N, CA, C and O atoms as a Tinker XYZ file with bonds, in Angstrom:
   412  protein
     1  N     -1.822000  -54.325000   35.300000    73     2
     2  CA    -1.748000  -53.684000   34.192000    64     1     3
     3  C     -0.084000  -53.354000   34.249000    63     2     4     5
     4  O      0.503000  -53.093000   35.299000    81     3
     5  N      0.312000  -53.393000   33.430000    73     3     6
     6  CA     2.246000  -52.879000   32.832000    64     5     7
     7  C      2.020000  -51.114000   32.870000    63     6     8     9
     8  O      1.068000  -50.466000   32.435000    81     7
     9  N      3.194000  -50.667000   33.514000    73     7    10
    10  CA     3.401000  -49.345000   33.913000    64     9    11
    11  C      3.043000  -48.379000   32.507000    63    10    12    13
    12  O      2.578000  -47.239000   32.521000    81    11
    13  N      3.356000  -49.083000   31.479000    73    11    14
    14  CA     3.230000  -48.149000   30.037000    64    13    15
    15  C      2.047000  -48.513000   29.705000    63    14    16    17
    16  O      1.637000  -47.788000   28.798000    81    15
    17  N      0.964000  -49.651000   30.151000    73    15    18
    18  CA     0.202000  -48.912000   29.545000    64    17    19
    19  C     -0.947000  -48.194000   30.645000    63    18    20    21
    20  O     -2.028000  -47.704000   30.319000    81    19
    21  N     -0.416000  -48.282000   31.934000    73    19    22
    22  CA    -1.179000  -47.271000   32.522000    64    21    23
    23  C     -0.437000  -45.908000   32.007000    63    22    24    25
    24  O     -1.172000  -45.165000   31.356000    81    23
    25  N      0.523000  -45.594000   32.144000    73    23    26
    26  CA     1.048000  -44.518000   31.470000    64    25    27
    27  C      0.291000  -43.578000   29.864000    63    26    28    29
    28  O      0.056000  -42.441000   29.455000    81    27
    29  N      0.192000  -44.875000   29.498000    73    27    30
    30  CA    -0.419000  -44.732000   27.732000    64    29    31
    31  C     -1.874000  -44.084000   28.465000    63    30    32    33
    32  O     -2.024000  -42.863000   28.473000    81    31
    33  N     -2.990000  -45.055000   29.112000    73    31    34
    34  CA    -4.096000  -44.407000   29.681000    64    33    35
    35  C     -4.134000  -43.300000   30.194000    63    34    36    37
    36  O     -5.213000  -42.710000   30.124000    81    35
    37  N     -3.063000  -42.673000   30.838000    73    35    38
    38  CA    -2.832000  -41.243000   31.752000    64    37    39
    39  C     -2.743000  -40.428000   30.611000    63    38    40    41
    40  O     -3.720000  -39.679000   30.599000    81    39
    41  N     -1.959000  -40.228000   29.585000    73    39    42
    42  CA    -1.630000  -39.854000   28.635000    64    41    43
    43  C     -2.721000  -39.403000   27.451000    63    42    44    45
    44  O     -2.602000  -38.467000   26.661000    81    43
    45  N     -3.941000  -40.462000   27.584000    73    43    46
    46  CA    -4.636000  -41.024000   26.960000    64    45    47
    47  C     -6.066000  -39.908000   27.133000    63    46    48    49
    48  O     -6.861000  -39.420000   26.330000    81    47
    49  N     -5.850000  -39.821000   28.852000    73    47    50
    50  CA    -7.414000  -39.272000   29.765000    64    49    51
    51  C     -6.523000  -37.917000   29.482000    63    50    52    53
    52  O     -7.052000  -37.747000   28.383000    81    51
    53  N     -5.649000  -36.868000   29.567000    73    51    54
    54  CA    -5.062000  -36.038000   29.684000    64    53    55
    55  C     -5.549000  -35.515000   28.263000    63    54    56    57
    56  O     -6.185000  -34.461000   28.286000    81    55
    57  N     -5.256000  -36.324000   26.605000    73    55    58
    58  CA    -6.028000  -35.893000   25.100000    64    57    59
    59  C     -7.097000  -35.467000   25.575000    63    58    60    61
    60  O     -7.145000  -34.248000   25.739000    81    59
    61  N     -7.929000  -36.025000   25.838000    73    59    62
    62  CA    -9.616000  -36.812000   25.978000    64    61    63
    63  C     -9.627000  -35.341000   26.648000    63    62    64    65
    64  O    -10.053000  -34.549000   25.807000    81    63
    65  N     -9.265000  -34.604000   28.036000    73    63    66
    66  CA    -9.695000  -33.828000   28.773000    64    65    67
    67  C     -9.529000  -32.726000   27.877000    63    66    68    69
    68  O    -10.508000  -32.199000   27.348000    81    67
    69  N     -7.761000  -32.146000   27.564000    73    67    70
    70  CA    -7.583000  -31.282000   26.719000    64    69    71
    71  C     -8.784000  -30.818000   25.692000    63    70    72    73
    72  O     -9.274000  -29.696000   25.562000    81    71
    73  N     -9.090000  -32.002000   25.025000    73    71    74
    74  CA    -9.665000  -31.713000   23.670000    64    73    75
    75  C    -11.281000  -30.886000   24.166000    63    74    76    77
    76  O    -11.848000  -29.990000   23.541000    81    75
    77  N    -11.797000  -31.631000   25.660000    73    75    78
    78  CA   -12.680000  -30.865000   26.213000    64    77    79
    79  C    -12.843000  -30.023000   26.643000    63    78    80    81
    80  O    -13.988000  -29.735000   26.992000    81    79
    81  N    -11.720000  -29.116000   26.866000    73    79    82
    82  CA   -11.095000  -27.594000   27.242000    64    81    83
    83  C    -11.609000  -26.963000   25.676000    63    82    84    85
    84  O    -12.559000  -26.180000   25.669000    81    83
    85  N    -10.884000  -27.373000   24.272000    73    83    86
    86  CA   -10.834000  -26.990000   23.781000    64    85    87
    87  C    -12.381000  -26.445000   23.127000    63    86    88    89
    88  O    -12.582000  -25.328000   22.650000    81    87
    89  N    -13.126000  -27.273000   23.221000    73    87    90
    90  CA   -14.575000  -27.714000   22.517000    64    89    91
    91  C    -14.883000  -26.553000   23.624000    63    90    92    93
    92  O    -14.982000  -25.539000   22.933000    81    91
    93  N    -15.012000  -26.313000   24.498000    73    91    94
    94  CA   -15.787000  -25.560000   25.476000    64    93    95
    95  C    -15.130000  -24.341000   25.329000    63    94    96    97
    96  O    -15.736000  -23.278000   25.456000    81    95
    97  N    -13.469000  -24.428000   24.970000    73    95    98
    98  CA   -12.901000  -22.811000   24.737000    64    97    99
    99  C    -13.754000  -22.000000   23.113000    63    98   100   101
   100  O    -13.927000  -20.790000   22.974000    81    99
   101  N    -14.123000  -23.006000   22.163000    73    99   102
   102  CA   -14.652000  -23.022000   21.101000    64   101   103
   103  C    -15.920000  -21.957000   21.095000    63   102   104   105
   104  O    -16.180000  -20.966000   20.412000    81   103
   105  N    -16.483000  -22.536000   22.023000    73   103   106
   106  CA   -18.279000  -22.399000   22.293000    64   105   107
   107  C    -18.465000  -20.708000   23.062000    63   106   108   109
   108  O    -19.478000  -20.018000   22.952000    81   107
   109  N    -17.041000  -20.273000   23.925000    73   107   110
   110  CA   -16.816000  -19.318000   24.902000    64   109   111
   111  C    -16.578000  -18.497000   23.785000    63   110   112   113
   112  O    -17.339000  -17.553000   23.570000    81   111
   113  N    -15.405000  -18.784000   22.877000    73   111   114
   114  CA   -14.981000  -17.763000   22.123000    64   113   115
   115  C    -15.995000  -17.288000   20.317000    63   114   116   117
   116  O    -15.638000  -16.555000   19.395000    81   115
   117  N    -17.182000  -18.054000   20.492000    73   115   118
   118  CA   -17.889000  -17.757000   19.243000    64   117   119
   119  C    -16.999000  -18.477000   18.036000    63   118   120   121
   120  O    -16.847000  -18.047000   16.893000    81   119
   121  N    -16.511000  -19.571000   18.553000    73   119   122
   122  CA   -15.476000  -19.856000   16.977000    64   121   123
   123  C    -16.416000  -19.830000   15.317000    63   122   124   125
   124  O    -16.497000  -19.226000   14.248000    81   123
   125  N    -16.981000  -20.973000   16.106000    73   123   126
   126  CA   -17.908000  -21.035000   14.391000    64   125   127
   127  C    -17.930000  -19.589000   13.650000    63   126   128   129
   128  O    -17.294000  -19.303000   12.636000    81   127
   129  N    -18.787000  -18.760000   14.366000    73   127   130
   130  CA   -19.094000  -16.926000   14.018000    64   129   131
   131  C    -17.499000  -16.053000   13.529000    63   130   132   133
   132  O    -17.198000  -15.126000   12.777000    81   131
   133  N    -17.058000  -16.632000   14.103000    73   131   134
   134  CA   -15.335000  -16.346000   13.722000    64   133   135
   135  C    -14.611000  -16.755000   12.409000    63   134   136   137
   136  O    -13.733000  -16.030000   11.940000    81   135
   137  N    -15.006000  -17.989000   11.784000    73   135   138
   138  CA   -14.109000  -18.841000   11.392000    64   137   139
   139  C    -15.436000  -18.426000   10.276000    63   138   140   141
   140  O    -15.117000  -18.050000    9.148000    81   139
   141  N    -16.479000  -18.489000   10.540000    73   139   142
   142  CA   -17.525000  -17.496000    8.989000    64   141   143
   143  C    -16.712000  -16.840000    8.429000    63   142   144   145
   144  O    -16.108000  -17.024000    7.372000    81   143
   145  N    -16.677000  -15.586000    9.574000    73   143   146
   146  CA   -15.993000  -14.420000    9.689000    64   145   147
   147  C    -14.945000  -14.403000    8.665000    63   146   148   149
   148  O    -14.928000  -13.611000    7.723000    81   147
   149  N    -14.175000  -15.205000    8.864000    73   147   150
   150  CA   -12.669000  -15.700000    8.483000    64   149   151
   151  C    -13.164000  -15.629000    7.225000    63   150   152   153
   152  O    -13.221000  -14.621000    6.521000    81   151
   153  N    -13.477000  -16.594000    6.994000    73   151   154
   154  CA   -13.898000  -17.270000    5.482000    64   153   155
   155  C    -14.602000  -16.429000    4.387000    63   154   156   157
   156  O    -14.843000  -16.659000    3.202000    81   155
   157  N    -14.938000  -14.973000    5.505000    73   155   158
   158  CA   -16.103000  -13.929000    4.439000    64   157   159
   159  C    -14.884000  -13.062000    3.816000    63   158   160   161
   160  O    -14.893000  -12.917000    2.594000    81   159
   161  N    -13.894000  -12.508000    4.524000    73   159   162
   162  CA   -12.899000  -11.732000    4.309000    64   161   163
   163  C    -12.179000  -11.930000    3.348000    63   162   164   165
   164  O    -11.732000  -13.043000    3.070000    81   163
   165  N    -11.872000  -10.480000    2.443000    73   163   166
   166  CA   -11.420000  -10.601000    1.147000    64   165   167
   167  C     -9.859000   -9.591000    1.583000    63   166   168   169
   168  O     -9.704000   -8.657000    2.370000    81   167
   169  N     -9.104000  -10.157000    0.855000    73   167   170
   170  CA    -7.935000   -9.337000    0.804000    64   169   171
   171  C     -7.790000   -7.553000    1.015000    63   170   172   173
   172  O     -7.323000   -6.955000    1.985000    81   171
   173  N     -8.071000   -7.278000    0.396000    73   171   174
   174  CA    -9.372000   -6.120000    0.675000    64   173   175
   175  C     -9.181000   -5.671000    2.061000    63   174   176   177
   176  O     -8.345000   -4.838000    2.409000    81   175
   177  N    -10.031000   -6.292000    2.843000    73   175   178
   178  CA   -10.917000   -6.041000    3.752000    64   177   179
   179  C     -9.398000   -6.124000    4.602000    63   178   180   181
   180  O     -9.149000   -4.979000    4.980000    81   179
   181  N     -8.635000   -6.791000    4.901000    73   179   182
   182  CA    -7.045000   -6.997000    5.875000    64   181   183
   183  C     -6.580000   -5.493000    5.348000    63   182   184   185
   184  O     -6.745000   -4.539000    6.108000    81   183
   185  N     -6.194000   -5.364000    4.482000    73   183   186
   186  CA    -5.809000   -3.932000    4.088000    64   185   187
   187  C     -6.691000   -2.464000    4.915000    63   186   188   189
   188  O     -6.203000   -1.438000    5.390000    81   187
   189  N     -8.146000   -2.917000    4.820000    73   187   190
   190  CA    -8.686000   -1.277000    4.855000    64   189   191
   191  C     -8.196000   -1.692000    6.941000    63   190   192   193
   192  O     -7.828000   -0.795000    7.701000    81   191
   193  N     -8.327000   -2.982000    7.319000    73   191   194
   194  CA    -8.135000   -3.491000    9.098000    64   193   195
   195  C     -6.724000   -2.741000    9.209000    63   194   196   197
   196  O     -6.699000   -1.811000   10.016000    81   195
   197  N     -5.656000   -2.995000    8.572000    73   195   198
   198  CA    -4.139000   -2.575000    8.900000    64   197   199
   199  C     -3.921000   -1.162000    8.397000    63   198   200   201
   200  O     -2.795000   -0.680000    8.268000    81   199
   201  N     -4.967000   -0.564000    8.138000    73   199   202
   202  CA    -5.014000    1.368000    7.947000    64   201   203
   203  C     -5.656000    1.266000    8.819000    63   202   204   205
   204  O     -5.589000    2.314000    9.462000    81   203
   205  N     -6.288000    0.581000    9.263000    73   203   206
   206  CA    -7.486000    1.540000   10.624000    64   205   207
   207  C     -6.372000    1.278000   11.605000    63   206   208   209
   208  O     -5.976000    2.278000   12.203000    81   207
   209  N     -5.707000   -0.031000   11.930000    73   207   210
   210  CA    -5.117000   -0.150000   13.320000    64   209   211
   211  C     -3.747000    0.797000   13.216000    63   210   212   213
   212  O     -3.403000    1.171000   14.337000    81   211
   213  N     -2.718000    1.366000   11.945000    73   211   214
   214  CA    -2.028000    2.194000   11.675000    64   213   215
   215  C     -2.319000    3.451000   12.264000    63   214   216   217
   216  O     -1.512000    4.223000   12.782000    81   215
   217  N     -3.764000    3.611000   12.116000    73   215   218
   218  CA    -4.570000    5.501000   12.302000    64   217   219
   219  C     -4.861000    4.843000   13.856000    63   218   220   221
   220  O     -4.069000    5.444000   14.582000    81   219
   221  N     -5.526000    4.021000   14.568000    73   219   222
   222  CA    -6.324000    3.959000   15.766000    64   221   223
   223  C     -5.873000    5.018000   16.644000    63   222   224   225
   224  O     -6.734000    5.702000   17.196000    81   223
   225  N     -4.391000    5.300000   16.898000    73   223   226
   226  CA    -3.443000    6.240000   17.752000    64   225   227
   227  C     -3.567000    7.781000   17.328000    63   226   228   229
   228  O     -3.282000    8.612000   18.190000    81   227
   229  N     -3.992000    8.243000   15.992000    73   227   230
   230  CA    -4.284000    9.488000   15.265000    64   229   231
   231  C     -5.502000    9.347000   15.714000    63   230   232   233
   232  O     -6.018000   10.103000   16.537000    81   231
   233  N     -6.091000    8.277000   15.152000    73   231   234
   234  CA    -8.214000    8.724000   15.301000    64   233   235
   235  C     -8.433000    8.646000   17.060000    63   234   236   237
   236  O     -9.357000    9.076000   17.750000    81   235
   237  N     -7.671000    8.202000   17.292000    73   235   238
   238  CA    -7.913000    8.370000   19.049000    64   237   239
   239  C     -7.817000    9.944000   19.632000    63   238   240   241
   240  O     -8.507000   10.400000   20.544000    81   239
   241  N     -7.002000   10.502000   19.032000    73   239   242
   242  CA    -6.032000   11.471000   19.561000    64   241   243
   243  C     -6.760000   12.626000   18.620000    63   242   244   245
   244  O     -6.197000   13.717000   18.710000    81   243
   245  N     -8.164000   12.583000   17.533000    73   243   246
   246  CA    -9.117000   13.453000   17.055000    64   245   247
   247  C     -9.894000   13.359000   18.026000    63   246   248   249
   248  O    -10.162000   14.293000   18.782000    81   247
   249  N    -10.539000   11.697000   18.144000    73   247   250
   250  CA   -11.772000   11.733000   19.691000    64   249   251
   251  C    -11.706000   12.696000   20.520000    63   250   252   253
   252  O    -12.574000   13.548000   20.712000    81   251
   253  N    -10.610000   12.591000   21.075000    73   251   254
   254  CA   -10.183000   12.762000   22.526000    64   253   255
   255  C    -10.247000   14.686000   22.371000    63   254   256   257
   256  O    -10.814000   15.529000   23.067000    81   255
   257  N     -9.362000   14.804000   21.104000    73   255   258
   258  CA    -9.875000   16.408000   21.067000    64   257   259
   259  C    -10.671000   17.185000   20.776000    63   258   260   261
   260  O    -10.432000   18.391000   20.822000    81   259
   261  N    -12.387000   16.451000   20.218000    73   259   262
   262  CA   -13.234000   16.558000   19.895000    64   261   263
   263  C    -13.792000   16.459000   21.242000    63   262   264   265
   264  O    -14.550000   17.409000   21.439000    81   263
   265  N    -13.691000   15.531000   22.423000    73   263   266
   266  CA   -13.985000   15.066000   23.973000    64   265   267
   267  C    -13.904000   16.646000   24.195000    63   266   268   269
   268  O    -14.865000   17.392000   24.385000    81   267
   269  N    -12.778000   16.940000   24.143000    73   267   270
   270  CA   -12.194000   18.186000   24.877000    64   269   271
   271  C    -12.986000   19.559000   24.409000    63   270   272   273
   272  O    -13.459000   20.489000   25.063000    81   271
   273  N    -12.937000   19.331000   23.251000    73   271   274
   274  CA   -13.779000   20.472000   22.735000    64   273   275
   275  C    -14.897000   20.689000   23.179000    63   274   276   277
   276  O    -15.388000   21.806000   23.018000    81   275
   277  N    -15.519000   19.796000   23.780000    73   275   278
   278  CA   -17.324000   19.771000   23.642000    64   277   279
   279  C    -17.682000   19.709000   25.211000    63   278   280   281
   280  O    -18.819000   19.808000   25.671000    81   279
   281  N    -15.849000   19.429000   26.343000    73   279   282
   282  CA   -16.080000   19.887000   27.353000    64   281   283
   283  C    -16.043000   21.368000   27.606000    63   282   284   285
   284  O    -17.008000   21.924000   28.131000    81   283
   285  N    -15.100000   21.944000   27.296000    73   283   286
   286  CA   -14.979000   23.068000   27.467000    64   285   287
   287  C    -16.432000   23.688000   26.917000    63   286   288   289
   288  O    -17.391000   23.934000   27.648000    81   287
   289  N    -16.389000   23.879000   25.533000    73   287   290
   290  CA   -17.811000   24.033000   25.175000    64   289   291
   291  C    -19.022000   24.061000   26.796000    63   290   292   293
   292  O    -19.526000   25.040000   27.346000    81   291
   293  N    -19.114000   22.889000   27.072000    73   291   294
   294  CA   -20.314000   22.829000   28.159000    64   293   295
   295  C    -19.568000   23.796000   29.463000    63   294   296   297
   296  O    -20.284000   24.527000   30.147000    81   295
   297  N    -18.618000   23.735000   29.616000    73   295   298
   298  CA   -18.334000   24.390000   30.645000    64   297   299
   299  C    -18.136000   26.061000   30.330000    63   298   300   301
   300  O    -17.724000   26.797000   31.226000    81   299
   301  N    -18.374000   26.441000   29.353000    73   299   302
   302  CA   -18.246000   27.612000   29.094000    64   301   303
   303  C    -19.990000   28.340000   29.033000    63   302   304   305
   304  O    -20.338000   29.491000   29.296000    81   303
   305  N    -21.112000   26.745000   28.430000    73   303   306
   306  CA   -21.945000   27.362000   27.931000    64   305   307
   307  C    -22.746000   27.383000   29.145000    63   306   308   309
   308  O    -23.840000   27.947000   29.144000    81   307
   309  N    -22.228000   26.741000   30.302000    73   307   310
   310  CA   -22.383000   26.906000   31.709000    64   309   311
   311  C    -22.292000   28.307000   32.467000    63   310   312   313
   312  O    -23.330000   28.876000   32.807000    81   311
   313  N    -21.299000   28.741000   32.673000    73   311   314
   314  CA   -20.612000   29.731000   33.396000    64   313   315
   315  C    -21.231000   30.748000   32.430000    63   314   316   317
   316  O    -20.812000   31.816000   32.875000    81   315
   317  N    -21.990000   31.025000   31.361000    73   315   318
   318  CA   -22.559000   31.836000   30.143000    64   317   319
   319  C    -24.131000   32.108000   30.727000    63   318   320   321
   320  O    -24.919000   33.053000   30.709000    81   319
   321  N    -24.119000   30.646000   31.284000    73   319   322
   322  CA   -26.088000   30.892000   31.315000    64   321   323
   323  C    -25.729000   31.615000   33.139000    63   322   324   325
   324  O    -26.443000   32.572000   33.437000    81   323
   325  N    -24.614000   31.115000   34.300000    73   323   326
   326  CA   -25.053000   31.741000   35.226000    64   325   327
   327  C    -24.796000   33.270000   35.357000    63   326   328   329
   328  O    -25.242000   33.886000   36.325000    81   327
   329  N    -24.020000   33.924000   34.304000    73   327   330
   330  CA   -23.437000   35.732000   33.863000    64   329   331
   331  C    -25.476000   35.683000   33.533000    63   330   332   333
   332  O    -26.383000   36.348000   34.031000    81   331
   333  N    -25.475000   35.153000   33.035000    73   331   334
   334  CA   -27.069000   35.889000   32.468000    64   333   335
   335  C    -27.799000   35.878000   33.498000    63   334   336   337
   336  O    -28.177000   36.964000   33.938000    81   335
   337  N    -28.106000   34.916000   34.015000    73   335   338
   338  CA   -28.966000   34.397000   35.275000    64   337   339
   339  C    -28.599000   35.759000   36.434000    63   338   340   341
   340  O    -29.413000   36.573000   36.869000    81   339
   341  N    -27.129000   35.676000   36.737000    73   339   342
   342  CA   -26.866000   37.016000   37.849000    64   341   343
   343  C    -26.875000   38.298000   37.011000    63   342   344   345
   344  O    -27.175000   39.313000   37.639000    81   343
   345  N    -26.634000   38.423000   35.858000    73   343   346
   346  CA   -27.484000   39.934000   35.623000    64   345   347
   347  C    -29.189000   39.815000   35.751000    63   346   348   349
   348  O    -29.970000   40.506000   36.406000    81   347
   349  N    -29.357000   39.020000   35.136000    73   347   350
   350  CA   -30.788000   39.630000   34.996000    64   349   351
   351  C    -31.624000   39.444000   36.597000    63   350   352   353
   352  O    -32.683000   40.043000   36.781000    81   351
   353  N    -31.007000   38.543000   37.709000    73   351   354
   354  CA   -31.862000   38.557000   39.105000    64   353   355
   355  C    -31.142000   40.147000   39.536000    63   354   356   357
   356  O    -31.995000   40.609000   40.294000    81   355
   357  N    -30.323000   40.904000   39.458000    73   355   358
   358  CA   -30.047000   42.043000   39.584000    64   357   359
   359  C    -30.406000   43.599000   38.633000    63   358   360   361
   360  O    -30.285000   44.824000   38.616000    81   359
   361  N    -30.636000   43.067000   38.319000    73   359   362
   362  CA   -31.619000   43.517000   36.808000    64   361   363
   363  C    -30.463000   45.307000   36.103000    63   362   364   365
   364  O    -30.608000   46.518000   35.936000    81   363
   365  N    -29.346000   44.122000   35.939000    73   363   366
   366  CA   -28.280000   44.878000   34.785000    64   365   367
   367  C    -28.798000   44.812000   33.528000    63   366   368   369
   368  O    -29.551000   43.955000   33.066000    81   367
   369  N    -28.239000   45.991000   32.896000    73   367   370
   370  CA   -28.280000   45.933000   30.894000    64   369   371
   371  C    -27.249000   44.724000   30.394000    63   370   372   373
   372  O    -26.209000   44.279000   30.881000    81   371
   373  N    -27.856000   44.466000   29.443000    73   371   374
   374  CA   -27.102000   42.686000   29.170000    64   373   375
   375  C    -25.640000   44.212000   28.712000    63   374   376   377
   376  O    -25.472000   45.428000   28.813000    81   375
   377  N    -25.111000   43.238000   28.321000    73   375   378
   378  CA   -23.537000   43.796000   27.774000    64   377   379
   379  C    -23.080000   44.147000   27.161000    63   378   380   381
   380  O    -22.095000   43.432000   26.980000    81   379
   381  N    -23.076000   45.151000   26.380000    73   379   382
   382  CA   -22.318000   45.085000   24.785000    64   381   383
   383  C    -21.217000   45.412000   24.732000    63   382   384   385
   384  O    -20.552000   46.172000   25.437000    81   383
   385  N    -20.866000   44.504000   23.386000    73   383   386
   386  CA   -19.721000   44.107000   23.002000    64   385   387
   387  C    -19.928000   44.341000   21.530000    63   386   388   389
   388  O    -20.764000   43.767000   20.833000    81   387
   389  N    -18.802000   45.533000   21.025000    73   387   390
   390  CA   -19.106000   45.954000   19.816000    64   389   391
   391  C    -20.034000   45.871000   19.315000    63   390   392   393
   392  O    -19.969000   44.958000   18.492000    81   391
   393  N    -20.929000   46.322000   19.328000    73   391   394
   394  CA   -22.334000   47.035000   18.899000    64   393   395
   395  C    -23.538000   46.016000   19.319000    63   394   396   397
   396  O    -24.753000   46.206000   19.375000    81   395
   397  N    -22.808000   44.956000   19.573000    73   395   398
   398  CA   -23.450000   43.990000   19.631000    64   397   399
   399  C    -24.099000   43.346000   21.102000    63   398   400   401
   400  O    -23.183000   43.276000   21.921000    81   399
   401  N    -25.489000   42.827000   21.712000    73   399   402
   402  CA   -26.052000   42.810000   22.722000    64   401   403
   403  C    -26.085000   41.153000   22.908000    63   402   404   405
   404  O    -26.163000   40.437000   21.910000    81   403
   405  N    -26.008000   40.481000   24.521000    73   403   406
   406  CA   -25.546000   39.364000   24.357000    64   405   407
   407  C    -26.569000   38.767000   24.871000    63   406   408   409
   408  O    -26.366000   37.849000   25.665000    81   407
   409  N    -28.538000   39.342000   24.370000    73   407   410
   410  CA   -29.827000   38.903000   24.329000    64   409   411
   411  C    -29.809000   38.695000   23.450000    63   410   412
   412  O    -30.809000   38.230000   22.904000    81   411
C-alpha cells in the first residue's frame, strides 16, 4: 500500500475516533436535552438570564447577609437560653428591663 493511502487511512481512523468521542460527550452532557431547551428559549428568556447573571454578585451578597444574620440570631438565642438556664438554676428573679420582664 502506498504511503499516501496509509496516511489517509490513519486520518480516517482518527476522524472516526474523534466522532465517537464527540458522540460519547454528547451523551454525557445530555446534548439532546440541551438542544430541546435551546429550541424552547425565547429572546425574552435570554434577557432575563442576562439580568440575573449581572445581578448574581448582588444576590450572593444579599444571601450572605441573610445567612450572617441568621447565624448571629442563632448565637444570640443560644446565649439567651444559657442565661435563662443559669438564672433558673440559681433561683434568681428574671431581669427587669424598662418595665418588661424576661419571662
